[in-house]
BAMAR-267761 format. One line per field, with one value per residue: z negated, y negated, x negated of N, C-alpha, C in turn; residue in three letters. Coordinates in steps of 0.05 Angstrom, whole numbers, always signed. Layout:
n_w <- Z, ...
n_v <- Y, ...
n_u <- X, ...
ca_w <- Z, ...
ca_v <- Y, ...
ca_u <- X, ...
c_w <- Z, ...
c_v <- Y, ...
c_u <- X, ...
resn <- Ala, ...
//
This chain:
n_w <- +390, +394, +391, +345, +346, +397, +404, +359, +370, +415, +393, +367, +315, +257, +247, +196, +184, +225, +211, +161, +177, +209, +171, +137, +167, +203, +253, +280, +297, +352, +406, +413, +364, +330, +345, +329, +274, +263, +274, +236, +245, +258, +231, +195, +179, +133, +112, +123, +93, +42, +36, +37, -11, -47, -41, -57, -111, -129, -121, -158, -204, -205, -186, -142, -75, -30, -38, -63, -44, +7, +32, +32, +64, +113, +123, +128, +173, +211, +214, +179, +129, +62
n_v <- -536, -485, -415, -368, -314, -286, -297, -270, -217, -209, -205, -159, -159, -175, -231, -254, -239, -267, -320, -323, -314, -360, -399, -389, -384, -423, -418, -387, -420, -444, -485, -534, -540, -542, -590, -626, -617, -635, -689, -703, -702, -692, -631, -637, -688, -744, -755, -708, -671, -692, -684, -628, -618, -642, -609, -559, -571, -580, -528, -500, -523, -513, -461, -444, -431, -444, -481, -451, -470, -490, -443, -415, -450, -445, -390, -391, -424, -392, -352, -310, -267, -289
n_u <- +235, +253, +275, +247, +248, +236, +179, +160, +175, +144, +94, +100, +119, +160, +206, +200, +147, +120, +131, +106, +53, +44, +49, +6, -40, -77, -100, -63, -23, +15, -11, +19, +45, +1, -22, +18, +15, -37, -31, +5, +60, +131, +150, +109, +108, +104, +155, +185, +155, +162, +217, +219, +191, +226, +272, +250, +238, +290, +311, +279, +297, +354, +359, +387, +393, +425, +481, +541, +591, +577, +561, +610, +641, +614, +621, +677, +682, +659, +695, +695, +720, +736
ca_w <- +388, +404, +373, +339, +350, +420, +399, +339, +384, +434, +377, +354, +286, +250, +244, +170, +186, +241, +195, +141, +192, +217, +147, +124, +186, +221, +280, +292, +308, +381, +410, +409, +335, +318, +351, +311, +247, +262, +274, +214, +258, +256, +205, +178, +173, +104, +105, +122, +70, +18, +35, +29, -40, -62, -40, -74, -139, -135, -124, -183, -226, -204, -178, -121, -50, -15, -55, -55, -27, +34, +43, +37, +87, +137, +127, +139, +201, +229, +215, +161, +105, +37
ca_v <- -514, -460, -392, -354, -285, -275, -296, -249, -192, -207, -197, -134, -163, -187, -260, -262, -236, -289, -345, -321, -317, -388, -415, -384, -380, -446, -409, -374, -440, -451, -511, -557, -543, -550, -618, -640, -616, -652, -717, -708, -709, -674, -617, -645, -717, -749, -753, -679, -658, -702, -670, -601, -619, -647, -584, -539, -579, -574, -499, -493, -532, -500, -433, -440, -438, -457, -483, -432, -483, -491, -416, -409, -466, -433, -365, -397, -435, -369, -334, -287, -268, -297
ca_u <- +215, +266, +278, +222, +250, +221, +150, +154, +177, +121, +71, +106, +124, +186, +206, +188, +118, +110, +132, +84, +28, +42, +46, -20, -62, -76, -107, -40, -4, +12, -25, +36, +49, -25, -25, +36, +4, -61, -22, +24, +86, +154, +152, +86, +109, +108, +184, +192, +142, +175, +243, +212, +184, +251, +288, +237, +243, +319, +314, +266, +315, +381, +357, +407, +381, +446, +505, +562, +612, +567, +563, +638, +649, +602, +636, +704, +679, +652, +718, +690, +737, +723
c_w <- +397, +383, +369, +342, +373, +415, +379, +353, +403, +419, +364, +324, +282, +247, +218, +171, +203, +226, +174, +154, +199, +193, +134, +142, +207, +250, +295, +304, +337, +383, +404, +379, +321, +322, +333, +282, +244, +261, +251, +224, +254, +230, +185, +172, +143, +95, +103, +99, +44, +14, +26, -1, -56, -63, -58, -104, -147, -138, -151, -206, -227, -198, -158, -95, -32, -33, -45, -38, +2, +47, +50, +61, +113, +143, +140, +168, +220, +230, +198, +137, +80, +19
c_v <- -488, -439, -378, -324, -274, -276, -274, -222, -188, -198, -170, -135, -175, -217, -268, -260, -259, -315, -345, -325, -346, -405, -412, -383, -402, -438, -396, -394, -443, -479, -535, -561, -552, -580, -635, -640, -635, -682, -724, -716, -686, -658, -624, -675, -721, -746, -724, -665, -667, -688, -641, -600, -624, -622, -562, -546, -574, -545, -490, -500, -516, -471, -425, -449, -453, -458, -465, -445, -485, -464, -409, -424, -454, -407, -371, -407, -412, -348, -309, -289, -275, -275
c_u <- +228, +267, +251, +224, +234, +191, +142, +155, +153, +96, +76, +110, +151, +183, +193, +157, +106, +110, +110, +57, +23, +37, +18, -44, -61, -83, -83, -20, -8, +1, -7, +41, +23, -29, -7, +25, -20, -54, -3, +51, +106, +153, +130, +86, +112, +137, +193, +180, +154, +202, +239, +207, +209, +269, +276, +241, +272, +324, +302, +284, +340, +381, +379, +395, +401, +470, +528, +584, +603, +568, +591, +648, +639, +617, +663, +702, +673, +674, +714, +709, +722, +721
resn <- Unk, Unk, Unk, Unk, Unk, Unk, Unk, Unk, Unk, Unk, Unk, Unk, Unk, Unk, Unk, Unk, Unk, Unk, Unk, Unk, Unk, Unk, Unk, Unk, Unk, Unk, Unk, Unk, Unk, Unk, Unk, Unk, Unk, Unk, Unk, Unk, Unk, Unk, Unk, Unk, Unk, Unk, Unk, Unk, Unk, Unk, Unk, Unk, Unk, Unk, Unk, Unk, Unk, Unk, Unk, Unk, Unk, Unk, Unk, Unk, Unk, Unk, Unk, Unk, Unk, Unk, Unk, Unk, Unk, Unk, Unk, Unk, Unk, Unk, Unk, Unk, Unk, Unk, Unk, Unk, Unk, Unk
//
């Protein structure tokens, strides 16, 4: 699907605004994404939706979006000081 920054900039809005618009406004979906949604494919597949539900339930339980050890590992891989 590519990066969403350029489409957001083309609309004169931020990425978070574009994501919110796509999530709440079916007419805002590009044709290729609308087709995937209609067919229940890729991000709308039963498996993807179940994984989203699992992650949300885990967040609700633990109140941790990304485990700290994963954040630290990413920081180290990117060469950022701890």
